[in-house]
N, C-alpha and C positions, 0 to 999 in steps of 0.2 A: 418428419423432420426429428431429429434428436435434440433436446433442449442440453446444453453444454453449460456447465457451471464455472465461472472464471474468477478468481480471486485475485483482487488488485491491492499491492500493498507500495506506500509511499514513504522515502526517506528524506525527510526535508532538515536543509542546513543552509546556512545564511549564502553558499556559495553554490548548491544544486539542489535540484529534486530528483531525488533517484525512484524510478517506479520499476516495478517488477510485476510479473503478472504469472500466475500458477493456475492451470487447469484442476479439476476436479480430480482426488486422490493422489496429489502431490503436495507434499508440506513445504514451508519455507518459514524461517525464523522470522520473526517479528520484534525490531527495536523495542525496548521497554519503554520508550517515550512517544512510540509513534501517535499515537492519539491525541496527546498536548501537542504535536508539530502538524497534525492536521487540523486541528483547530484553530490552532495560529493562522494557519494557511489561508483559512476560511475566512477569519475575522478581518485578515486585510483584503 
């Protein structure tokens, strides 16, 4: 069985949480404040 790497991106706002998933070899853009938003989400 071949291992597959998937990348998960989260975009968090007061109204919603957007989740995107990309497979290895595909690129997607990341909002500049993504890490901060994830940390805020985890703290809640």
